[in-house]
A tleap script that builds the chain and sets N, CA, C and O, in Angstrom:
source leaprc.protein.ff14SB
mol = sequence {
  NMET SER GLU LEU THR LEU THR LEU ARG PRO
  GLN ASP GLN VAL GLU CYS ARG ALA CYS GLY
  VAL HIE CYS ASP LYS VAL VAL TYR PRO SER
  ALA CYS ILE ASP ARG SER CYS PRO PHE VAL
  TYR ALA TYR GLN GLU HIE GLY HIE THR PHE
  MET GLY CYS MET ARG LYS VAL PHE GLU VAL
  GLU ILE ASP VAL ASP MET LEU ARG GLU ALA
  GLU ALA HIE ARG ALA GLY PHE GLY ALA VAL
  LYS ALA MET ARG HIE PRO LEU PRO MET CYS
  HIE ALA GLU ILE GLU PRO CYS TYR GLU GLN
  ARG THR GLY GLU LEU GLY CYS ILE ASN PRO
  GLU PHE ASN GLU LEU PRO ALA GLY SER PRO
  THR PHE ARG VAL PHE ALA ARG LEU CSER
}
set mol.1.N position { -6.738 7.211 -7.996 }
set mol.1.CA position { -7.906 6.355 -8.164 }
set mol.1.C position { -7.490 4.899 -7.956 }
set mol.1.O position { -6.492 4.446 -8.516 }
set mol.2.N position { -8.264 4.171 -7.145 }
set mol.2.CA position { -7.908 2.781 -6.859 }
set mol.2.C position { -8.423 1.856 -7.955 }
set mol.2.O position { -9.444 2.117 -8.591 }
set mol.3.N position { -7.703 0.794 -8.150 }
set mol.3.CA position { -8.052 -0.183 -9.178 }
set mol.3.C position { -9.015 -1.204 -8.584 }
set mol.3.O position { -8.807 -1.663 -7.461 }
set mol.4.N position { -10.057 -1.564 -9.313 }
set mol.4.CA position { -11.039 -2.542 -8.866 }
set mol.4.C position { -10.407 -3.925 -8.828 }
set mol.4.O position { -9.847 -4.389 -9.821 }
set mol.5.N position { -10.499 -4.586 -7.667 }
set mol.5.CA position { -9.954 -5.928 -7.516 }
set mol.5.C position { -11.064 -6.844 -7.028 }
set mol.5.O position { -11.599 -6.642 -5.938 }
set mol.6.N position { -11.413 -7.841 -7.817 }
set mol.6.CA position { -12.403 -8.829 -7.424 }
set mol.6.C position { -11.695 -10.159 -7.213 }
set mol.6.O position { -10.785 -10.514 -7.963 }
set mol.7.N position { -12.112 -10.882 -6.201 }
set mol.7.CA position { -11.515 -12.182 -5.917 }
set mol.7.C position { -12.229 -13.269 -6.714 }
set mol.7.O position { -13.256 -13.017 -7.344 }
set mol.8.N position { -11.675 -14.479 -6.681 }
set mol.8.CA position { -12.275 -15.594 -7.410 }
set mol.8.C position { -13.600 -16.040 -6.798 }
set mol.8.O position { -14.488 -16.492 -7.519 }
set mol.9.N position { -13.745 -15.919 -5.483 }
set mol.9.CA position { -14.974 -16.319 -4.816 }
set mol.9.C position { -15.474 -15.193 -3.920 }
set mol.9.O position { -15.344 -15.279 -2.699 }
set mol.10.N position { -16.045 -14.135 -4.505 }
set mol.10.CA position { -16.485 -13.001 -3.696 }
set mol.10.C position { -17.581 -13.361 -2.704 }
set mol.10.O position { -17.741 -12.666 -1.700 }
set mol.11.N position { -18.339 -14.419 -2.948 }
set mol.11.CA position { -19.389 -14.808 -2.017 }
set mol.11.C position { -18.815 -15.304 -0.686 }
set mol.11.O position { -19.544 -15.383 0.303 }
set mol.12.N position { -17.520 -15.640 -0.647 }
set mol.12.CA position { -16.892 -16.083 0.593 }
set mol.12.C position { -16.356 -14.923 1.429 }
set mol.12.O position { -15.924 -15.130 2.563 }
set mol.13.N position { -16.378 -13.714 0.886 }
set mol.13.CA position { -15.916 -12.555 1.639 }
set mol.13.C position { -17.021 -12.068 2.571 }
set mol.13.O position { -18.197 -12.347 2.337 }
set mol.14.N position { -16.653 -11.342 3.623 }
set mol.14.CA position { -17.642 -10.821 4.563 }
set mol.14.C position { -17.907 -9.337 4.356 }
set mol.14.O position { -18.822 -8.781 4.963 }
set mol.15.N position { -17.119 -8.695 3.509 }
set mol.15.CA position { -17.385 -7.302 3.173 }
set mol.15.C position { -16.978 -7.045 1.730 }
set mol.15.O position { -16.086 -7.702 1.193 }
set mol.16.N position { -17.643 -6.089 1.120 }
set mol.16.CA position { -17.332 -5.718 -0.257 }
set mol.16.C position { -17.142 -4.210 -0.308 }
set mol.16.O position { -18.006 -3.438 0.106 }
set mol.17.N position { -16.001 -3.818 -0.821 }
set mol.17.CA position { -15.689 -2.399 -0.979 }
set mol.17.C position { -15.381 -2.088 -2.445 }
set mol.17.O position { -14.633 -1.158 -2.747 }
set mol.18.N position { -15.974 -2.890 -3.367 }
set mol.18.CA position { -15.710 -2.739 -4.790 }
set mol.18.C position { -16.311 -1.458 -5.358 }
set mol.18.O position { -15.894 -0.992 -6.418 }
set mol.19.N position { -17.290 -0.886 -4.657 }
set mol.19.CA position { -17.873 0.386 -5.093 }
set mol.19.C position { -18.133 1.234 -3.851 }
set mol.19.O position { -17.744 0.851 -2.747 }
set mol.20.N position { -18.762 2.340 -4.015 }
set mol.20.CA position { -18.994 3.257 -2.906 }
set mol.20.C position { -20.083 2.851 -1.943 }
set mol.20.O position { -20.265 3.506 -0.917 }
set mol.21.N position { -20.822 1.779 -2.242 }
set mol.21.CA position { -21.923 1.368 -1.370 }
set mol.21.C position { -21.410 0.754 -0.067 }
set mol.21.O position { -21.990 1.007 0.989 }
set mol.22.N position { -20.359 -0.031 -0.110 }
set mol.22.CA position { -19.755 -0.679 1.058 }
set mol.22.C position { -20.744 -1.616 1.743 }
set mol.22.O position { -21.451 -1.204 2.663 }
set mol.23.N position { -20.799 -2.855 1.310 }
set mol.23.CA position { -21.705 -3.857 1.863 }
set mol.23.C position { -20.977 -4.776 2.845 }
set mol.23.O position { -19.799 -5.087 2.672 }
set mol.24.N position { -21.702 -5.199 3.871 }
set mol.24.CA position { -21.190 -6.141 4.867 }
set mol.24.C position { -22.176 -7.284 5.013 }
set mol.24.O position { -23.383 -7.097 4.862 }
set mol.25.N position { -21.656 -8.473 5.308 }
set mol.25.CA position { -22.531 -9.583 5.678 }
set mol.25.C position { -22.740 -9.490 7.180 }
set mol.25.O position { -21.799 -9.261 7.940 }
set mol.26.N position { -23.989 -9.672 7.596 }
set mol.26.CA position { -24.339 -9.611 9.007 }
set mol.26.C position { -25.094 -10.880 9.388 }
set mol.26.O position { -25.717 -11.519 8.540 }
set mol.27.N position { -25.036 -11.237 10.657 }
set mol.27.CA position { -25.760 -12.392 11.178 }
set mol.27.C position { -26.581 -11.953 12.393 }
set mol.27.O position { -26.262 -10.964 13.053 }
set mol.28.N position { -27.630 -12.702 12.668 }
set mol.28.CA position { -28.528 -12.416 13.786 }
set mol.28.C position { -28.285 -13.427 14.907 }
set mol.28.O position { -28.711 -14.577 14.801 }
set mol.29.N position { -27.607 -13.013 15.980 }
set mol.29.CA position { -27.288 -13.944 17.069 }
set mol.29.C position { -28.517 -14.569 17.736 }
set mol.29.O position { -28.439 -15.700 18.215 }
set mol.30.N position { -29.641 -13.860 17.778 }
set mol.30.CA position { -30.833 -14.447 18.394 }
set mol.30.C position { -31.289 -15.677 17.629 }
set mol.30.O position { -31.841 -16.604 18.222 }
set mol.31.N position { -31.066 -15.698 16.317 }
set mol.31.CA position { -31.434 -16.861 15.503 }
set mol.31.C position { -30.570 -18.071 15.859 }
set mol.31.O position { -31.021 -19.211 15.741 }
set mol.32.N position { -29.340 -17.830 16.290 }
set mol.32.CA position { -28.460 -18.940 16.684 }
set mol.32.C position { -29.079 -19.716 17.839 }
set mol.32.O position { -29.056 -20.947 17.864 }
set mol.33.N position { -29.629 -18.975 18.789 }
set mol.33.CA position { -30.266 -19.620 19.940 }
set mol.33.C position { -31.572 -20.272 19.507 }
set mol.33.O position { -31.834 -21.426 19.848 }
set mol.34.N position { -32.395 -19.540 18.755 }
set mol.34.CA position { -33.692 -20.076 18.309 }
set mol.34.C position { -33.535 -21.336 17.468 }
set mol.34.O position { -34.368 -22.239 17.542 }
set mol.35.N position { -32.478 -21.402 16.672 }
set mol.35.CA position { -32.255 -22.547 15.790 }
set mol.35.C position { -31.415 -23.638 16.436 }
set mol.35.O position { -31.070 -24.623 15.783 }
set mol.36.N position { -31.081 -23.474 17.713 }
set mol.36.CA position { -30.255 -24.434 18.457 }
set mol.36.C position { -28.970 -24.768 17.706 }
set mol.36.O position { -28.616 -25.935 17.536 }
set mol.37.N position { -28.287 -23.728 17.265 }
set mol.37.CA position { -27.038 -23.918 16.528 }
set mol.37.C position { -26.034 -24.692 17.393 }
set mol.37.O position { -25.832 -24.340 18.556 }
set mol.38.N position { -25.409 -25.726 16.852 }
set mol.38.CA position { -24.451 -26.514 17.632 }
set mol.38.C position { -23.155 -25.760 17.932 }
set mol.38.O position { -22.340 -26.240 18.720 }
set mol.39.N position { -22.948 -24.598 17.326 }
set mol.39.CA position { -21.717 -23.840 17.540 }
set mol.39.C position { -21.881 -22.682 18.522 }
set mol.39.O position { -20.957 -21.891 18.706 }
set mol.40.N position { -23.047 -22.579 19.150 }
set mol.40.CA position { -23.261 -21.556 20.172 }
set mol.40.C position { -22.670 -22.061 21.480 }
set mol.40.O position { -22.872 -23.214 21.859 }
set mol.41.N position { -21.944 -21.193 22.162 }
set mol.41.CA position { -21.468 -21.528 23.498 }
set mol.41.C position { -21.965 -20.465 24.456 }
set mol.41.O position { -22.291 -19.349 24.051 }
set mol.42.N position { -22.019 -20.818 25.720 }
set mol.42.CA position { -22.442 -19.874 26.748 }
set mol.42.C position { -21.595 -20.102 27.990 }
set mol.42.O position { -21.156 -21.218 28.267 }
set mol.43.N position { -21.376 -19.025 28.728 }
set mol.43.CA position { -20.666 -19.124 29.996 }
set mol.43.C position { -21.203 -18.055 30.933 }
set mol.43.O position { -21.788 -17.062 30.500 }
set mol.44.N position { -20.993 -18.277 32.222 }
set mol.44.CA position { -21.440 -17.302 33.214 }
set mol.44.C position { -20.242 -16.608 33.834 }
set mol.44.O position { -19.238 -17.233 34.177 }
set mol.45.N position { -20.379 -15.291 33.966 }
set mol.45.CA position { -19.332 -14.494 34.588 }
set mol.45.C position { -19.970 -13.227 35.148 }
set mol.45.O position { -20.821 -12.619 34.499 }
set mol.46.N position { -19.563 -12.833 36.341 }
set mol.46.CA position { -20.070 -11.627 37.001 }
set mol.46.C position { -21.589 -11.638 37.120 }
set mol.46.O position { -22.225 -10.587 37.036 }
set mol.47.N position { -22.172 -12.813 37.314 }
set mol.47.CA position { -23.616 -12.929 37.479 }
set mol.47.C position { -24.420 -12.829 36.195 }
set mol.47.O position { -25.645 -12.725 36.250 }
set mol.48.N position { -23.770 -12.858 35.045 }
set mol.48.CA position { -24.457 -12.775 33.753 }
set mol.48.C position { -24.067 -13.967 32.889 }
set mol.48.O position { -22.987 -14.537 33.044 }
set mol.49.N position { -24.963 -14.336 31.978 }
set mol.49.CA position { -24.680 -15.383 31.015 }
set mol.49.C position { -24.377 -14.722 29.675 }
set mol.49.O position { -25.143 -13.889 29.191 }
set mol.50.N position { -23.256 -15.103 29.090 }
set mol.50.CA position { -22.831 -14.574 27.802 }
set mol.50.C position { -22.829 -15.697 26.774 }
set mol.50.O position { -22.554 -16.850 27.106 }
set mol.51.N position { -23.137 -15.357 25.522 }
set mol.51.CA position { -23.118 -16.348 24.448 }
set mol.51.C position { -22.228 -15.855 23.325 }
set mol.51.O position { -21.994 -14.656 23.175 }
set mol.52.N position { -21.729 -16.812 22.529 }
set mol.52.CA position { -20.886 -16.485 21.390 }
set mol.52.C position { -20.915 -17.619 20.383 }
set mol.52.O position { -21.661 -18.586 20.536 }
set mol.53.N position { -20.100 -17.488 19.360 }
set mol.53.CA position { -20.035 -18.472 18.282 }
set mol.53.C position { -18.664 -19.158 18.299 }
set mol.53.O position { -17.633 -18.495 18.192 }
set mol.54.N position { -18.659 -20.491 18.434 }
set mol.54.CA position { -17.395 -21.232 18.434 }
set mol.54.C position { -16.663 -21.125 17.109 }
set mol.54.O position { -15.434 -21.201 17.079 }
set mol.55.N position { -17.392 -20.950 16.012 }
set mol.55.CA position { -16.773 -20.839 14.694 }
set mol.55.C position { -16.348 -19.400 14.381 }
set mol.55.O position { -15.777 -19.128 13.325 }
set mol.56.N position { -16.633 -18.493 15.305 }
set mol.56.CA position { -16.272 -17.069 15.188 }
set mol.56.C position { -16.857 -16.417 13.937 }
set mol.56.O position { -16.238 -15.540 13.335 }
set mol.57.N position { -18.071 -16.861 13.548 }
set mol.57.CA position { -18.776 -16.171 12.472 }
set mol.57.C position { -18.996 -14.727 12.920 }
set mol.57.O position { -18.846 -13.796 12.128 }
set mol.58.N position { -19.352 -14.546 14.191 }
set mol.58.CA position { -19.319 -13.217 14.805 }
set mol.58.C position { -18.436 -13.338 16.033 }
set mol.58.O position { -18.459 -14.357 16.723 }
set mol.59.N position { -17.662 -12.305 16.304 }
set mol.59.CA position { -16.657 -12.402 17.360 }
set mol.59.C position { -17.106 -11.847 18.704 }
set mol.59.O position { -16.454 -12.100 19.718 }
set mol.60.N position { -18.200 -11.098 18.737 }
set mol.60.CA position { -18.639 -10.507 19.996 }
set mol.60.C position { -19.288 -11.559 20.879 }
set mol.60.O position { -19.851 -12.536 20.386 }
set mol.61.N position { -19.207 -11.353 22.177 }
set mol.61.CA position { -19.922 -12.184 23.129 }
set mol.61.C position { -21.035 -11.320 23.707 }
set mol.61.O position { -20.797 -10.183 24.116 }
set mol.62.N position { -22.240 -11.856 23.741 }
set mol.62.CA position { -23.433 -11.077 24.026 }
set mol.62.C position { -24.071 -11.543 25.327 }
set mol.62.O position { -24.198 -12.741 25.581 }
set mol.63.N position { -24.470 -10.569 26.150 }
set mol.63.CA position { -25.201 -10.844 27.376 }
set mol.63.C position { -26.574 -11.392 26.971 }
set mol.63.O position { -27.351 -10.695 26.318 }
set mol.64.N position { -26.871 -12.625 27.354 }
set mol.64.CA position { -28.101 -13.295 26.933 }
set mol.64.C position { -29.333 -12.574 27.470 }
set mol.64.O position { -30.343 -12.484 26.771 }
set mol.65.N position { -29.271 -12.056 28.706 }
set mol.65.CA position { -30.419 -11.327 29.254 }
set mol.65.C position { -30.712 -10.073 28.430 }
set mol.65.O position { -31.875 -9.760 28.173 }
set mol.66.N position { -29.679 -9.363 28.021 }
set mol.66.CA position { -29.881 -8.166 27.200 }
set mol.66.C position { -30.433 -8.539 25.819 }
set mol.66.O position { -31.268 -7.824 25.266 }
set mol.67.N position { -29.959 -9.664 25.268 }
set mol.67.CA position { -30.458 -10.131 23.980 }
set mol.67.C position { -31.939 -10.461 24.086 }
set mol.67.O position { -32.727 -10.051 23.234 }
set mol.68.N position { -32.322 -11.194 25.119 }
set mol.68.CA position { -33.729 -11.579 25.306 }
set mol.68.C position { -34.611 -10.348 25.519 }
set mol.68.O position { -35.719 -10.270 24.988 }
set mol.69.N position { -34.110 -9.391 26.297 }
set mol.69.CA position { -34.869 -8.162 26.536 }
set mol.69.C position { -35.081 -7.396 25.231 }
set mol.69.O position { -36.181 -6.912 24.964 }
set mol.70.N position { -34.039 -7.288 24.426 }
set mol.70.CA position { -34.157 -6.593 23.145 }
set mol.70.C position { -35.090 -7.333 22.199 }
set mol.70.O position { -35.841 -6.701 21.456 }
set mol.71.N position { -35.055 -8.651 22.214 }
set mol.71.CA position { -35.911 -9.447 21.342 }
set mol.71.C position { -37.389 -9.311 21.708 }
set mol.71.O position { -38.256 -9.563 20.872 }
set mol.72.N position { -37.684 -8.915 22.950 }
set mol.72.CA position { -39.070 -8.735 23.377 }
set mol.72.C position { -39.696 -7.481 22.763 }
set mol.72.O position { -40.917 -7.328 22.780 }
set mol.73.N position { -38.871 -6.590 22.224 }
set mol.73.CA position { -39.360 -5.374 21.587 }
set mol.73.C position { -39.481 -5.583 20.081 }
set mol.73.O position { -38.893 -6.508 19.522 }
set mol.74.N position { -40.232 -4.733 19.450 }
set mol.74.CA position { -40.517 -4.865 18.017 }
set mol.74.C position { -39.249 -4.911 17.166 }
set mol.74.O position { -39.147 -5.744 16.266 }
set mol.75.N position { -38.290 -4.040 17.431 }
set mol.75.CA position { -37.073 -3.976 16.615 }
set mol.75.C position { -36.161 -5.174 16.834 }
set mol.75.O position { -35.364 -5.508 15.957 }
set mol.76.N position { -36.261 -5.811 17.962 }
set mol.76.CA position { -35.417 -6.961 18.260 }
set mol.76.C position { -33.981 -6.570 18.559 }
set mol.76.O position { -33.659 -5.385 18.639 }
set mol.77.N position { -33.131 -7.547 18.720 }
set mol.77.CA position { -31.717 -7.293 19.026 }
set mol.77.C position { -30.981 -6.777 17.802 }
set mol.77.O position { -30.128 -5.896 17.909 }
set mol.78.N position { -31.309 -7.322 16.647 }
set mol.78.CA position { -30.658 -6.890 15.423 }
set mol.78.C position { -29.490 -7.768 15.045 }
set mol.78.O position { -29.316 -8.865 15.575 }
set mol.79.N position { -28.698 -7.270 14.126 }
set mol.79.CA position { -27.609 -8.046 13.541 }
set mol.79.C position { -26.258 -7.540 14.016 }
set mol.79.O position { -26.125 -6.407 14.477 }
set mol.80.N position { -25.259 -8.403 13.894 }
set mol.80.CA position { -23.866 -8.029 14.134 }
set mol.80.C position { -23.075 -8.405 12.882 }
set mol.80.O position { -23.457 -9.307 12.136 }
set mol.81.N position { -21.982 -7.707 12.670 }
set mol.81.CA position { -21.171 -7.951 11.479 }
set mol.81.C position { -20.541 -9.341 11.529 }
set mol.81.O position { -19.975 -9.751 12.543 }
set mol.82.N position { -20.653 -10.045 10.422 }
set mol.82.CA position { -20.005 -11.350 10.300 }
set mol.82.C position { -18.509 -11.126 10.101 }
set mol.82.O position { -18.100 -10.308 9.277 }
set mol.83.N position { -17.712 -11.845 10.846 }
set mol.83.CA position { -16.261 -11.737 10.734 }
set mol.83.C position { -15.683 -12.877 9.904 }
set mol.83.O position { -14.537 -12.818 9.457 }
set mol.84.N position { -16.490 -13.914 9.705 }
set mol.84.CA position { -16.138 -15.042 8.844 }
set mol.84.C position { -17.350 -15.388 8.003 }
set mol.84.O position { -18.457 -14.925 8.278 }
set mol.85.N position { -17.144 -16.196 6.986 }
set mol.85.CA position { -18.231 -16.598 6.099 }
set mol.85.C position { -19.338 -17.261 6.914 }
set mol.85.O position { -19.069 -18.222 7.635 }
set mol.86.N position { -20.594 -16.767 6.820 }
set mol.86.CA position { -21.689 -17.386 7.571 }
set mol.86.C position { -21.890 -18.845 7.183 }
set mol.86.O position { -21.681 -19.232 6.034 }
set mol.87.N position { -22.295 -19.637 8.151 }
set mol.87.CA position { -22.571 -21.053 7.936 }
set mol.87.C position { -23.972 -21.206 7.348 }
set mol.87.O position { -24.777 -20.279 7.444 }
set mol.88.N position { -24.279 -22.342 6.745 }
set mol.88.CA position { -25.606 -22.527 6.136 }
set mol.88.C position { -26.763 -22.331 7.115 }
set mol.88.O position { -27.842 -21.904 6.705 }
set mol.89.N position { -26.563 -22.634 8.399 }
set mol.89.CA position { -27.655 -22.489 9.362 }
set mol.89.C position { -27.774 -21.080 9.929 }
set mol.89.O position { -28.712 -20.797 10.674 }
set mol.90.N position { -26.850 -20.200 9.593 }
set mol.90.CA position { -26.889 -18.817 10.090 }
set mol.90.C position { -28.007 -18.028 9.409 }
set mol.90.O position { -28.262 -18.187 8.216 }
set mol.91.N position { -28.659 -17.183 10.187 }
set mol.91.CA position { -29.594 -16.211 9.604 }
set mol.91.C position { -28.719 -15.020 9.223 }
set mol.91.O position { -28.362 -14.200 10.069 }
set mol.92.N position { -28.384 -14.940 7.952 }
set mol.92.CA position { -27.447 -13.920 7.464 }
set mol.92.C position { -28.108 -13.072 6.390 }
set mol.92.O position { -29.007 -13.519 5.678 }
set mol.93.N position { -27.639 -11.839 6.295 }
set mol.93.CA position { -28.117 -10.906 5.278 }
set mol.93.C position { -26.968 -10.033 4.819 }
set mol.93.O position { -25.905 -10.001 5.439 }
set mol.94.N position { -27.196 -9.325 3.722 }
set mol.94.CA position { -26.248 -8.330 3.237 }
set mol.94.C position { -26.750 -6.967 3.688 }
set mol.94.O position { -27.908 -6.620 3.454 }
set mol.95.N position { -25.893 -6.203 4.327 }
set mol.95.CA position { -26.255 -4.872 4.815 }
set mol.95.C position { -25.462 -3.824 4.040 }
set mol.95.O position { -24.258 -3.679 4.252 }
set mol.96.N position { -26.128 -3.091 3.143 }
set mol.96.CA position { -25.432 -2.007 2.434 }
set mol.96.C position { -25.332 -0.775 3.328 }
set mol.96.O position { -26.286 -0.429 4.024 }
set mol.97.N position { -24.193 -0.125 3.309 }
set mol.97.CA position { -23.996 1.034 4.183 }
set mol.97.C position { -24.459 2.341 3.534 }
set mol.97.O position { -25.040 3.191 4.209 }
set mol.98.N position { -24.213 2.508 2.256 }
set mol.98.CA position { -24.536 3.757 1.573 }
set mol.98.C position { -25.300 3.444 0.290 }
set mol.98.O position { -24.767 3.596 -0.809 }
set mol.99.N position { -26.550 3.006 0.435 }
set mol.99.CA position { -27.340 2.583 -0.728 }
set mol.99.C position { -27.524 3.693 -1.754 }
set mol.99.O position { -27.679 3.413 -2.943 }
set mol.100.N position { -27.511 4.947 -1.315 }
set mol.100.CA position { -27.700 6.062 -2.237 }
set mol.100.C position { -26.545 6.170 -3.230 }
set mol.100.O position { -26.665 6.883 -4.226 }
set mol.101.N position { -25.434 5.483 -2.985 }
set mol.101.CA position { -24.293 5.511 -3.897 }
set mol.101.C position { -24.384 4.465 -5.009 }
set mol.101.O position { -23.482 4.371 -5.841 }
set mol.102.N position { -25.463 3.680 -5.031 }
set mol.102.CA position { -25.625 2.648 -6.057 }
set mol.102.C position { -25.668 3.292 -7.433 }
set mol.102.O position { -26.388 4.268 -7.650 }
set mol.103.N position { -24.898 2.743 -8.358 }
set mol.103.CA position { -24.849 3.266 -9.725 }
set mol.103.C position { -26.047 2.828 -10.546 }
set mol.103.O position { -26.901 2.081 -10.068 }
set mol.104.N position { -26.105 3.293 -11.774 }
set mol.104.CA position { -27.211 2.972 -12.673 }
set mol.104.C position { -27.313 1.482 -12.959 }
set mol.104.O position { -28.413 0.959 -13.140 }
set mol.105.N position { -26.184 0.800 -13.000 }
set mol.105.CA position { -26.174 -0.628 -13.322 }
set mol.105.C position { -26.375 -1.520 -12.107 }
set mol.105.O position { -26.447 -2.741 -12.250 }
set mol.106.N position { -26.468 -0.946 -10.928 }
set mol.106.CA position { -26.649 -1.737 -9.722 }
set mol.106.C position { -25.318 -2.249 -9.198 }
set mol.106.O position { -24.280 -1.617 -9.397 }
set mol.107.N position { -25.350 -3.373 -8.541 }
set mol.107.CA position { -24.155 -3.936 -7.903 }
set mol.107.C position { -23.128 -4.369 -8.949 }
set mol.107.O position { -23.460 -5.061 -9.911 }
set mol.108.N position { -21.890 -3.956 -8.748 }
set mol.108.CA position { -20.829 -4.363 -9.680 }
set mol.108.C position { -20.174 -5.670 -9.247 }
set mol.108.O position { -19.311 -6.198 -9.949 }
set mol.109.N position { -20.583 -6.192 -8.094 }
set mol.109.CA position { -20.042 -7.441 -7.567 }
set mol.109.C position { -21.210 -8.320 -7.094 }
set mol.109.O position { -21.292 -8.623 -5.904 }
set mol.110.N position { -22.118 -8.738 -7.995 }
set mol.110.CA position { -23.336 -9.438 -7.574 }
set mol.110.C position { -23.094 -10.769 -6.878 }
set mol.110.O position { -23.944 -11.208 -6.103 }
set mol.111.N position { -21.966 -11.428 -7.125 }
set mol.111.CA position { -21.706 -12.708 -6.461 }
set mol.111.C position { -21.499 -12.545 -4.961 }
set mol.111.O position { -21.675 -13.504 -4.210 }
set mol.112.N position { -21.132 -11.353 -4.515 }
set mol.112.CA position { -20.976 -11.117 -3.083 }
set mol.112.C position { -22.295 -11.355 -2.355 }
set mol.112.O position { -22.296 -11.762 -1.193 }
set mol.113.N position { -23.410 -11.107 -3.023 }
set mol.113.CA position { -24.728 -11.246 -2.403 }
set mol.113.C position { -25.189 -12.682 -2.237 }
set mol.113.O position { -26.263 -12.923 -1.686 }
set mol.114.N position { -24.403 -13.638 -2.701 }
set mol.114.CA position { -24.771 -15.040 -2.537 }
set mol.114.C position { -24.497 -15.461 -1.099 }
set mol.114.O position { -23.351 -15.475 -0.651 }
set mol.115.N position { -25.548 -15.798 -0.395 }
set mol.115.CA position { -25.424 -16.241 0.987 }
set mol.115.C position { -25.393 -17.762 1.025 }
set mol.115.O position { -25.840 -18.409 0.078 }
set mol.116.N position { -24.869 -18.350 2.111 }
set mol.116.CA position { -24.777 -19.811 2.188 }
set mol.116.C position { -26.159 -20.456 2.138 }
set mol.116.O position { -27.093 -20.006 2.802 }
set mol.117.N position { -26.272 -21.497 1.354 }
set mol.117.CA position { -27.543 -22.210 1.224 }
set mol.117.C position { -27.372 -23.686 1.522 }
set mol.117.O position { -28.173 -24.500 1.063 }
set mol.118.N position { -26.364 -24.045 2.267 }
set mol.118.CA position { -26.123 -25.454 2.563 }
set mol.118.C position { -25.072 -26.024 1.638 }
set mol.118.O position { -24.312 -25.289 1.008 }
set mol.119.N position { -25.039 -27.341 1.566 }
set mol.119.CA position { -24.033 -27.950 0.695 }
set mol.119.C position { -24.440 -27.832 -0.763 }
set mol.119.O position { -25.621 -27.704 -1.086 }
set mol.120.N position { -23.448 -27.878 -1.635 }
set mol.120.CA position { -23.759 -27.762 -3.060 }
set mol.120.C position { -24.721 -28.851 -3.504 }
set mol.120.O position { -24.682 -29.968 -2.989 }
set mol.121.N position { -25.577 -28.528 -4.452 }
set mol.121.CA position { -26.562 -29.496 -4.924 }
set mol.121.C position { -26.025 -30.322 -6.094 }
set mol.121.O position { -26.690 -31.246 -6.563 }
set mol.122.N position { -24.834 -29.990 -6.559 }
set mol.122.CA position { -24.242 -30.758 -7.649 }
set mol.122.C position { -22.723 -30.764 -7.477 }
set mol.122.O position { -22.164 -29.984 -6.706 }
set mol.123.N position { -22.075 -31.658 -8.210 }
set mol.123.CA position { -20.623 -31.760 -8.161 }
set mol.123.C position { -20.087 -31.695 -9.575 }
set mol.123.O position { -20.581 -32.398 -10.457 }
set mol.124.N position { -19.100 -30.875 -9.802 }
set mol.124.CA position { -18.497 -30.759 -11.124 }
set mol.124.C position { -17.231 -31.612 -11.135 }
set mol.124.O position { -16.405 -31.505 -10.228 }
set mol.125.N position { -17.073 -32.448 -12.144 }
set mol.125.CA position { -15.869 -33.259 -12.253 }
set mol.125.C position { -15.549 -33.424 -13.735 }
set mol.125.O position { -16.377 -33.147 -14.603 }
set mol.126.N position { -14.359 -33.869 -13.994 }
set mol.126.CA position { -13.919 -34.076 -15.375 }
set mol.126.C position { -13.549 -35.540 -15.551 }
set mol.126.O position { -12.977 -36.166 -14.659 }
set mol.127.N position { -13.886 -36.067 -16.710 }
set mol.127.CA position { -13.509 -37.439 -17.024 }
set mol.127.C position { -12.544 -37.378 -18.197 }
set mol.127.O position { -12.876 -36.871 -19.268 }
set mol.128.N position { -11.369 -37.892 -17.982 }
set mol.128.CA position { -10.344 -37.907 -19.030 }
set mol.128.C position { -10.324 -39.280 -19.675 }
set mol.128.O position { -10.334 -40.297 -18.981 }
set mol.129.N position { -10.297 -39.314 -21.004 }
set mol.129.CA position { -10.257 -40.624 -21.651 }
set mol.129.C position { -9.002 -40.786 -22.458 }
set mol.129.O position { -8.796 -41.831 -23.076 }
savepdb mol mol.pdb
quit
């Protein structure tokens, strides 16, 4: 039996395996284009335009024509697994893999579900006298 190990900042992780549910953070690449993210790059090769993330929040490079075609349908292109902590401007979600494995008490690592919301709204400091 494996021992449960939680980190100091679980919200900065991109996957949680603390229980049998196995959750991953995912991002929606189509939102990067729609939101004019400054970290999106594009290049042309073999007659196609590919896009990706300079910050490597997601590592795949996606054919823009295929993304646009998928977005024209009801289901859309969908999400890809985040490989790094999503940025505040990312359209990110938590994707549970095996929700039926959720225990009676729910998530045992609730801080993992905290998604980026921009910069902190307060600062903690200490004053020594």
